[in-house]
N, CA, C and O atoms as a DFTB+ gen file, in Angstrom:
260 C
 N C O
     1  1      -7.698      -4.360     115.956
     2  2      -8.480      -4.723     114.800
     3  2      -7.560      -4.858     113.595
     4  3      -6.684      -4.022     113.377
     5  1      -7.762      -5.904     112.823
     6  2      -6.941      -6.174     111.649
     7  2      -7.599      -5.578     110.405
     8  3      -8.823      -5.617     110.277
     9  1      -6.813      -5.037     109.504
    10  2      -7.313      -4.498     108.250
    11  2      -7.065      -5.513     107.140
    12  3      -5.980      -6.085     107.040
    13  1      -8.089      -5.733     106.303
    14  2      -7.978      -6.670     105.193
    15  2      -8.055      -5.870     103.895
    16  3      -8.967      -5.064     103.714
    17  1      -7.103      -6.091     102.997
    18  2      -7.087      -5.397     101.708
    19  2      -8.098      -6.067     100.773
    20  3      -7.935      -7.231     100.408
    21  1      -9.148      -5.321     100.387
    22  2     -10.199      -5.868      99.539
    23  2     -10.209      -5.246      98.146
    24  3     -11.191      -5.377      97.416
    25  1      -9.131      -4.574      97.776
    26  2      -9.110      -3.863      96.493
    27  2      -9.068      -4.801      95.293
    28  3      -9.444      -4.393      94.194
    29  1      -8.626      -6.034      95.466
    30  2      -8.497      -6.928      94.317
    31  2      -9.514      -8.068      94.308
    32  3      -9.469      -8.921      93.421
    33  1     -10.423      -8.098      95.269
    34  2     -11.386      -9.204      95.309
    35  2     -12.478      -9.000      94.262
    36  3     -12.751      -7.876      93.841
    37  1     -13.091     -10.096      93.855
    38  2     -14.209     -10.059      92.915
    39  2     -15.500     -10.207      93.714
    40  3     -15.724     -11.218      94.380
    41  1     -16.338      -9.188      93.636
    42  2     -17.594      -9.169      94.375
    43  2     -18.711      -9.755      93.523
    44  3     -18.702      -9.624      92.299
    45  1     -19.674     -10.403      94.176
    46  2     -20.879     -10.854      93.492
    47  2     -22.084     -10.508      94.363
    48  3     -22.005     -10.516      95.591
    49  1     -23.181     -10.208      93.710
    50  2     -24.397      -9.869      94.435
    51  2     -25.027     -11.145      94.978
    52  3     -25.121     -12.148      94.271
    53  1     -25.450     -11.104      96.215
    54  2     -26.099     -12.247      96.833
    55  2     -27.398     -12.572      96.114
    56  3     -28.118     -11.672      95.680
    57  1     -27.694     -13.856      95.990
    58  2     -28.952     -14.272      95.367
    59  2     -30.148     -13.897      96.228
    60  3     -31.283     -13.927      95.754
    61  1     -29.912     -13.547      97.478
    62  2     -30.988     -13.131      98.371
    63  2     -31.233     -11.628      98.322
    64  3     -32.144     -11.134      98.987
    65  1     -30.445     -10.898      97.556
    66  2     -30.597      -9.450      97.456
    67  2     -31.798      -9.082      96.601
    68  3     -32.228      -9.843      95.735
    69  1     -32.321      -7.911      96.864
    70  2     -33.439      -7.372      96.097
    71  2     -32.897      -6.898      94.757
    72  3     -32.022      -6.034      94.726
    73  1     -33.388      -7.435      93.662
    74  2     -32.886      -7.097      92.327
    75  2     -33.415      -5.764      91.811
    76  3     -33.033      -5.341      90.720
    77  1     -34.284      -5.090      92.566
    78  2     -34.849      -3.799      92.164
    79  2     -33.994      -2.630      92.622
    80  3     -34.427      -1.482      92.524
    81  1     -32.804      -2.888      93.115
    82  2     -31.915      -1.815      93.555
    83  2     -32.101      -1.446      95.013
    84  3     -31.546      -0.451      95.478
    85  1     -32.867      -2.230      95.731
    86  2     -33.120      -1.960      97.143
    87  2     -32.030      -2.520      98.024
    88  3     -30.895      -2.043      98.008
    89  1     -32.373      -3.521      98.784
    90  2     -31.445      -4.118      99.739
    91  2     -30.495      -5.062      99.016
    92  3     -30.856      -6.198      98.707
    93  1     -29.286      -4.594      98.747
    94  2     -28.328      -5.386      97.971
    95  2     -27.093      -5.698      98.798
    96  3     -26.450      -4.807      99.353
    97  1     -26.784      -6.962      98.864
    98  2     -25.640      -7.440      99.606
    99  2     -24.678      -8.067      98.615
   100  3     -25.090      -8.819      97.732
   101  1     -23.390      -7.757      98.760
   102  2     -22.364      -8.365      97.915
   103  2     -21.379      -9.123      98.787
   104  3     -21.066      -8.703      99.901
   105  1     -20.893     -10.243      98.269
   106  2     -19.902     -11.047      98.967
   107  2     -18.765     -11.375      98.012
   108  3     -18.938     -11.341      96.793
   109  1     -17.621     -11.689      98.561
   110  2     -16.480     -12.162      97.780
   111  2     -16.157     -13.555      98.294
   112  3     -15.773     -13.727      99.451
   113  1     -16.314     -14.539      97.433
   114  2     -16.133     -15.945      97.817
   115  2     -14.700     -16.418      97.626
   116  3     -13.844     -15.696      97.114
   117  1     -14.467     -17.649      98.051
   118  2     -13.197     -18.358      97.845
   119  2     -12.000     -17.659      98.480
   120  3     -10.903     -17.641      97.921
   121  1     -12.230     -17.088      99.652
   122  2     -11.160     -16.466     100.436
   123  2     -11.148     -17.111     101.808
   124  3     -12.147     -17.711     102.205
   125  1     -10.049     -17.010     102.549
   126  2     -10.023     -17.563     103.901
   127  2     -11.048     -16.894     104.814
   128  3     -11.565     -17.512     105.745
   129  1     -11.333     -15.628     104.534
   130  2     -12.347     -14.876     105.254
   131  2     -13.284     -14.276     104.214
   132  3     -12.843     -13.886     103.133
   133  1     -14.574     -14.201     104.532
   134  2     -15.569     -13.774     103.564
   135  2     -15.996     -12.336     103.854
   136  3     -16.641     -12.078     104.870
   137  1     -15.640     -11.391     102.965
   138  2     -16.091     -10.020     103.140
   139  2     -17.506      -9.842     102.582
   140  3     -17.867     -10.433     101.565
   141  1     -18.290      -9.019     103.265
   142  2     -19.671      -8.725     102.884
   143  2     -19.838      -7.215     102.922
   144  3     -19.393      -6.561     103.865
   145  1     -20.484      -6.654     101.891
   146  2     -20.666      -5.200     101.853
   147  2     -22.028      -4.840     101.262
   148  3     -22.711      -5.674     100.668
   149  1     -22.396      -3.592     101.439
   150  2     -23.600      -3.021     100.843
   151  2     -23.247      -2.590      99.424
   152  3     -22.358      -1.758      99.239
   153  1     -23.922      -3.137      98.426
   154  2     -23.574      -2.825      97.038
   155  2     -23.843      -1.371      96.675
   156  3     -23.281      -0.863      95.704
   157  1     -24.693      -0.696      97.439
   158  2     -24.985       0.708      97.160
   159  2     -23.854       1.623      97.624
   160  3     -23.802       2.793      97.244
   161  1     -22.943       1.085      98.450
   162  2     -21.822       1.866      98.981
   163  2     -20.539       1.041      98.806
   164  3     -19.943       0.615      99.795
   165  1     -20.109       0.814      97.559
   166  2     -18.966      -0.073      97.328
   167  2     -17.658       0.416      97.953
   168  3     -16.781      -0.397      98.244
   169  1     -17.512       1.697      98.160
   170  2     -16.291       2.213      98.787
   171  2     -16.414       2.244     100.310
   172  3     -15.471       2.618     101.007
   173  1     -17.565       1.853     100.813
   174  2     -17.801       1.858     102.254
   175  2     -17.194       0.647     102.937
   176  3     -16.448      -0.112     102.320
   177  1     -17.512       0.469     104.203
   178  2     -16.925      -0.637     104.966
   179  2     -17.498      -1.990     104.554
   180  3     -18.572      -2.079     103.960
   181  1     -16.762      -3.021     104.881
   182  2     -17.214      -4.397     104.682
   183  2     -17.056      -5.137     106.005
   184  3     -16.118      -4.886     106.762
   185  1     -17.973      -6.042     106.270
   186  2     -17.822      -6.948     107.401
   187  2     -17.096      -8.178     106.895
   188  3     -17.370      -8.650     105.791
   189  1     -16.176      -8.700     107.682
   190  2     -15.395      -9.862     107.258
   191  2     -15.636     -11.001     108.249
   192  3     -15.435     -10.848     109.454
   193  1     -16.070     -12.144     107.716
   194  2     -16.411     -13.301     108.533
   195  2     -15.452     -14.448     108.243
   196  3     -14.950     -14.577     107.126
   197  1     -15.201     -15.271     109.239
   198  2     -14.462     -16.516     108.999
   199  2     -15.300     -17.359     108.054
   200  3     -16.527     -17.360     108.157
   201  1     -14.663     -18.076     107.137
   202  2     -15.395     -18.838     106.121
   203  2     -16.357     -19.840     106.756
   204  3     -17.475     -20.011     106.270
   205  1     -15.943     -20.498     107.825
   206  2     -16.823     -21.467     108.487
   207  2     -18.053     -20.820     109.090
   208  3     -19.154     -21.362     108.991
   209  1     -17.875     -19.665     109.715
   210  2     -19.005     -18.943     110.307
   211  2     -19.959     -18.473     109.222
   212  3     -21.175     -18.523     109.405
   213  1     -19.427     -18.018     108.096
   214  2     -20.275     -17.572     106.984
   215  2     -21.070     -18.754     106.420
   216  3     -22.250     -18.604     106.104
   217  1     -20.448     -19.913     106.292
   218  2     -21.131     -21.091     105.775
   219  2     -22.298     -21.488     106.684
   220  3     -23.371     -21.842     106.197
   221  1     -22.093     -21.432     107.989
   222  2     -23.168     -21.742     108.938
   223  2     -24.308     -20.734     108.781
   224  3     -25.477     -21.119     108.770
   225  1     -23.978     -19.460     108.661
   226  2     -24.992     -18.408     108.481
   227  2     -25.809     -18.667     107.217
   228  3     -27.039     -18.630     107.257
   229  1     -25.138     -18.929     106.101
   230  2     -25.820     -19.154     104.825
   231  2     -26.727     -20.386     104.920
   232  3     -27.855     -20.367     104.429
   233  1     -26.237     -21.442     105.545
   234  2     -27.067     -22.648     105.711
   235  2     -28.326     -22.343     106.516
   236  3     -29.406     -22.827     106.178
   237  1     -28.204     -21.554     107.565
   238  2     -29.362     -21.181     108.377
   239  2     -30.357     -20.338     107.592
   240  3     -31.567     -20.516     107.732
   241  1     -29.865     -19.430     106.776
   242  2     -30.753     -18.613     105.938
   243  2     -31.517     -19.513     104.974
   244  3     -32.722     -19.348     104.784
   245  1     -30.817     -20.458     104.371
   246  2     -31.473     -21.387     103.443
   247  2     -32.575     -22.196     104.117
   248  3     -33.589     -22.525     103.500
   249  1     -32.360     -22.512     105.396
   250  2     -33.350     -23.286     106.158
   251  2     -34.469     -22.418     106.707
   252  3     -35.440     -22.921     107.273
   253  1     -34.326     -21.095     106.535
   254  2     -35.344     -20.182     107.036
   255  2     -35.144     -19.785     108.486
   256  3     -36.059     -19.272     109.130
   257  1     -33.937     -20.023     109.002
   258  2     -33.636     -19.736     110.406
   259  2     -33.254     -18.321     110.673
   260  3     -32.978     -17.961     111.817
């Protein structure tokens, strides 16, 4: 398993996240791989996806898939 240094990335809250402090997802864009984390646990683990795979996932969510 490869480790990715995420200490300098800029995180943004997903537009699909609950703005009431509930289910919050953060992503860091414009990287070769897209890290995703739980905003309630910023020091916790992040899942890292290939940019192409993340784009397909986001497109499917937009379509309601």
